[in-house]
N, C-alpha and C positions, 0 to 999 in steps of 0.2 A: 613804615609809612602808613599802613592801614591802622595801626594802633593810634597814631597821631590823629588821623581823621576821626576815629571813634571818640577820642578824648575831646577833640574840638567840638564834635557834634553834641556830646553830653554837656559841655560847658555852655554852648550856645543855647541849649534848651533851658538851662538855668537863667541865662541872660534874657531869653525871650519871655519866660514866665515872670521874671521881675519887671520887665517892661510892660507886660499886660497889667500887672498889679498897679504900677505907677500910673499907667494910662487911665485905669478905672478910677483911681483916687482923684486924679487931676480932672477928669471929665465930670466928676461928681461936684466939683466946685461951681460957683455961680457963673463965672465968665472964664472958662478955660481957654488957653491959647489954642489956635487951630493946629499948630505943628505937633501938639501932644498926641493927637489921634494917629499920626504917622510914625510915632516912635517905635512901635513893634515891627514895622515892616523891614527894617534893615536886618535884625537878627533872624527874622522869618525867611528872608531871601537867602541868607547864609545857611540856615538850616535846610532849606530846599536843596541847595547845591551839595552840601555834605551828605544829605540823605540820599540823593540820587546816586552819588558816588558809591556809598555803602550798599545801596540796592543793587548796583551793577557789578559789584565785586564777585559774587559767586559765578555769574555768567561769563565774565571775562576770564576768571581762573579756569573754568571748565573748558573754554575755548583754547586757552594756552596749553592746558594738559593734553587736549586732543591734537593740537598741532605738534607737540613734542613727540607724541606717540606714533606719528606717521613716518 
C-alpha cells in the first residue's frame, strides 16, 4: 500500500509539472481562457493529500510499534 502511494505521488508530480508548463504556455497567448489558470490545482491537491499521507507514515508506524510492545 505504501509503495502504491509513493508511485502515485511520483506520477502526480510529473502530471503537475506538465500542467504548469501547459499553463505557462497557454497564459503566454494573447487571450488565454480563464480555466487554464486553474489547471494545475487538481494535481496539486492530490499531491498535497498523498504527501501528507507519506509524511505521516513514520509517525504512525512508530505509534503502532509502541502499541505492540506494551
